[in-house]
N, C-alpha and C positions, 0 to 999 in steps of 0.2 A: 727383582726387587726394586730396581730403579724405575720401572714403569709404575709401580704403586706409588712411589714417592711423587713422581711427576703427576700422577692423577690427583693425589691430595693437594698438591700445590695449585694446580688449575682450579680445584673446587673452592679453595680459599680465595683465590683471586676473584673469582666470580661472584662469591658472597659479598666481598668488600665492595665491588662495583655495584652490585645490587643495592646494598644499603646506601651508597652514595647517591643513586638515582633516586631512591624513595625520599631521602632527605631533601634533595633539590626540588622534587615535586612538591613536597609540603610547603617548603619556603615560599615557592612560587605561588601556591594557592593562598598562603596567608597574606602576601602582599597585594592580591587582587581585591581585597575587601574595602568597601566604602559605604557611607551613609547614602540612603536613597535621595536625600536632600541635604543641602548644606546650610539652610537657614529654616528654623522651625519657630513658629509664632503660635502662642497659646494664651487662653485667658485664665484668670485665677480659677482653681478648683477643677480645671479641665484636666482630663487624662489622654494620653497619647500613646500609641504603640510605635516604637522606633522600628525602622526598616533599614535592612543592610543589603548590599548588593555584593555578589561575589562574581567576578567577571561579567558584570552588568546583568546577572541574574539574581532573582530574590534569593537571599540567604535563609535557610531554615533555622529560626531561632529555637523552635521547639525541640529539634533534635540537637542543634548547636554543636556540629562536629568539630569546630575549631576552638571550642571552649572560650567563646567570647565573654569577657567580663566588663560590666558597665560601672561607671562611676560619675559623679558630678562635682564640679568645682565648687558651688555654693549650695549646700543643702538647705539653707534658709529660703531659697527661691524655688527649688523643685527637688523632687526625690526620683530616683530610678531604680527599679528591681532587677534581678538577675534575668528576667525575661525581656528587658528592654521597655517596660512599661513606665512611662514618665507621668508623674503627678505634679501638676503646678500648684504652688503654695502661696507665694508672694510675688509681687510685680518686680522685675528686674531682668538682667541679662546675665547669662551664665553659660558654661561649656559642659556638654556631656561627652565623656570619653568611652571609647570601646577599645579594649585591649585583648590581644592574643599573645601567644608566646613569640610571635615574630613581627607583630605590627601594632602600632597604636594610632587610632584615628579620632577626630573630634568633630562636633557639630555645635553651632551657637543655637541657644534657645532663648527667645524672649517671651517673658510672661507679661501680658498686659494688665493694666489696672481695669478690670471690668466694672469696678465700683463707679468710676468716673463716667465711663460710656453709658452705663445703665441708669445712673442716678441724675447726672447734670443735664442730660439731653431732655429730661422729662418736663412737662409744663409745670408752672408754679403751683405749689401747694403751701397750705398754711404752715406746715412743719418746716418748710424752707426758710421761713422768715425769722431770723435771729433778732433783727432790729430794723426799725423803718422810721423815716421821716424825722430824723434829728437834726435840728438846726444848730450849727456849731457857733463859732466866734463872729464870723462875718458871713455875708451872703456870696460865698464862694465854694467852689466845689472841693470835696476832699481829695487827697492825692494817694493815701494808703491807709492801712488800718493794722492793728494787732491786738490780740486779746491775751490778758495775762491769767495766771492760775487761779485768781479770785474772781474772774469773770469781768474785770474791768476792760473797757474798750479804750484803745488809743487811737486817736486820729491825728493826721496832719493835713492842713489845708493852707492854700495860698492866701496871701494877705489882700488880694483885690487891689484897690488903689494903692495900698501899702505894698508895692512890687518887690520890696526888699525883704519882706517879713514872710516866714513860715510860722504858723500857729500850730502848736502840738497840744492837743486837749485830751482829758481823760474823763470818762463817765461810765454809766451802766447802760445796758441795752435799752433802747426806747425812752431814754431820758435825757434831759439836758446836761450839758457838760458840768462836772463838779468843779473843774479847774483847768487852766491852761498856761502855757509859757511861750515865749517868743524866741525865734531864732533869726537873726538879722544877717542878710547877705550870705545865706547857706546856699541857695540854689532852687530847685524845683520841688524838692521832697517826694520824688517819684517812688521810693521804697522806704519802709519804716519797719524797724525791728525792735522789740522790748526784751531786755535782759533783766532777769530778776536776781537780786542778791538780798535775801532776807526780805525786810520791808521797802528796801530801796529799789527803784526801777531806773535802768539806764537806756537812753534812746540811742539807737544806731540809725544814722541818717547822713545824706550828702552834705558837704560843706565847702566853703571857699567857692562860691558860684561867681560866675563871670557876668556882669551887666551888659545886656545886649542893646542894640539901638532903640528897641521899643521899650526899654526900661525894665523888661523881665529879666530874671537871673536864671542862668543855666550853665551848661558846659562845666560843671563843677570839677575842681581839681583833686578834692580829697572826701573822705567821709569821717564822720566823728562819732564817738561814744560819750554821750553827755548824760549826766544825772538829771532826771526828771524832777524839778522843783517848781510847784505851782507859783505863778506870778513872776518868775525869774525872766530876765532878758539876757540872752547870750549873743555876742557879736562874733562872727567869723571863727577863728581858731583861738578865741581868747582862753578856753579852759577845756579840760577834758582830753581824752586820748583821740588823736587824729592820725589817719592812716592815708597812705600815698602809694600809687603805683606809677612808676616813670612813663611818661608819654601817653597816659591813659586819661580820657575824659569821660564826663557823665558816669561817674563811678558811684555804685549804689550797693549797699551791703544787705544780707539777710544771715540770720543765725539759727542754728539748731543747737540750743544750749544743752540739751539733754545728751546729745551725742558729741559735744565739743567740736562743732563744725562752724566755720565762717565761710560764707559765700560771697563773692563780689561779681558784679556785672559791669562791663564797660561798653561804650560805643562811641562813634564819631571819630573825629580826627582824620577824615578822608577815607576810612575803612568802613564799609557799609554793614559789616557782620556785627552781630552782638556776641561778645566774649563772656565766658563764666570761668572763674577761678576758684578752687575750693582749697581751704586751709584748715589746720587746726586752730580753733578759737582760742585756746589757752596759749599756744604759742604766739599768736598775733598780739594777745593782750600783754604778754611778757616781753615783747619787743622794746628795746631801749630807744627812746626818742633821740633824733639827731637833727642837726641843722641842715635843712634842705631849702634850695632856692625854687620857688614855684615858678611855673610859667606865667606870662603876663596876665593879669586880671584887672578888670575895672569894677569899682564899686563906689557907692556913696552918692551924695547930693540930695537925697530925699528929705532929710531932716536937718539940712544946713540951717534953716532959719530958727531952729531951737537948739543949736549947738552941735549937731550932728557932723559927721565927716563931709567935706565937699567931694564932689566926684573926682576920684583919683585912679590913676593907672599905676599899677605897681607890679614889681616881681619880688614878692616878699620872701624873705629868709625866715623860715618858721621851724619850731621844734616839732617834728612829726615822726611817726613810726613808718619806716619803709618796708612795705610787703615784699619788695624786691630782695630782702634779706631772708626771706622764707622761700622753700621750695613748695609749690602747690602740690597736694596730694592728688589733684585731678584737674583737668581743664578741658573745655570744648568751645565751639562756637556754633551759632545759628546764623544761617544766611538769610538775608531778607527776601521777599518775593513781591512781585507786582500782580500776582494772581490771588484774589481774595479767598480762593478755596484752599490756599496753601498756608503753611506755617509762617509766622512773622510777616504777614502782609498788613495787618492792622497796627494801630499805635501800640507800643509796648506800655503795658499797664501795671507791671510789678511782677514780682517773683518771690518764692519761698523755698526753703529746703527743709526736709525732715526725713529721717530714717532711710537715707541713701537715695532719696528722690528729690528732684528739682521741679517745682511747678511754675509753669510759664503762663502769664495772663496777657492777652491782647484783645482790643476792641475799640468801638467808638460809639458815641452817642448818635441820635438821629437829628440833631440840631433843634431839638425841642419842637418839631414840626411833625404832627401826626401824619401828614401826607407823604413823608420820607419813609414810612414804614417803621418797623421796630428797630431798636438799637441792636448792635451785635456785640457778642463777647465769646471768647474761646479760651479753653484751658488745654495745655499740653503737659504731659509728664515725662521727664527724662530720668534715666539712671545716671546720676551726676559723675560716677566713676569713669564712664565711658562715652557719655553723650548720646546714648541710644534712646529713642523713643519707647517708652513702656506703657503709654497710654495715647491712643490716637487723638488727634486734635479734635476736641468735642466742643460743639456749640451749646452754650448755655440756654436751655430751653426756657428757664425761668423768667427771662426778659423777652422771649420771642413773641408773646401774645400781649398786644397793648391792652385788650380788654381784661385780661387777668390782672395786669398791674393797676388798672382802674378799679377793678372789683375789690382788690385788696387795700385800696386807698393810698397807693404809692405814687402814681403819676397818671394823669389823664392823656398825656401826649406821647407817652412811651419813652421818653428820654431817660435812659439809664447808662451813663458812661462808666465802664469798668475802671475801678480805682483801688487796687490792692487785692492781695490773696495771702491767705494764711492756712497752714495745716497744723492743727492742734490736736493731739491725742485721737488721731483717726477721724477728726471732723475737719472738713474743709469749708472755709469762710471766704466768701467773695465780696468785696466792697463795690458799691456803686453810687455814684452821685446822681440824684434825680432832680428833675425840673418839671414844672407843669405850666398852667396858664398863668399862675401867680408869680412865675419867675423866681421863686425862692429855691435856693440850692439846698438840698437836704442829703444827709448820709443815710445809706442803707446797707445792710449786710444779710446776704443769703447764706445758708449753710446746708451742707450735705453730708449725712453720716449713715 
């Protein structure tokens, strides 16, 4: 009888050992799974079959012996089915996950904005011309643009000989300005944004500029939200909401009012990079103003003969809203380049934000000299939550042929300096300052939809 008991005992032990070996092998197999590539780049509406490797050999997703299950971090950017087929929907960056009972793996997927690469690089067509040849307050170039929900165009332009003045004007496409207002000692006006509150319009623009040795104003310390009032003159920080970021210069705002987003860009101060900070717009507006001493700035002297302030160097204590009291929901930076084939190698000409994307504009005119060839402008789009490019840097084809610009009555010399960018309801607007042989500076806006 004892030999039977011993035999049963041995059999049970063997079965247990066998089970452990099988479980160990399955666990080892699961942990050997990985994506065939760690970065995937797609265009909108493109489909793609994910590939997995098991022990560096192609894994059979048709049989799927490990019961791999797929999911996606952001289903507004792309979809993935049970077979690992990805469908790109909207531009952005997201993560695709593959899960088994023993292992979780992931891969980053970027969906590029094919709209930009396919549309913007094309030669100029009549449907691209939203507005052309508009002469503003003075014979100076525009600096930025915006378009409100009623189709009114807002421009800002430098004051020319009035180096301390930014003119903000309002009009309809292809027509003279209906009205304008003046902002004194504000700065360069590199970026402009318009906020709508019923019938009222509020201008977001840089403020507290510093007078340089050549009399131009720049290196602004703050930006402001000012009600647009035709004919009004506003000086420095005298009214409106004014915003500040400690130790930052050349600070410019953009807003996405629909999605409650404020974006701020800064540069200078010895750091060659351009920084972007993203906040909730409503939280920024709700900040309580407090007294802050600004860094040294110089202003004045231009209107001293008519009672204006003399040239003054001050470290003013002002009531402003400190964005340092808020935590950004995202931030990233763009490094400069000396290679004109690369991002951020031309002059920065403005930015905008809309629906999770940041639109970056750079370029330069051709000196109003046809012998220099065409002007240049480039658009790059980022997912502002992570700073990833979701549209390759795209050259604006609409200004690349001088003959086209001449045929459409814009400029005979090819001078088209990039000045302002806006994305509104799926339509991209690009501002350009034109000149020709008559030396008149005119405002033009190209659109892509």
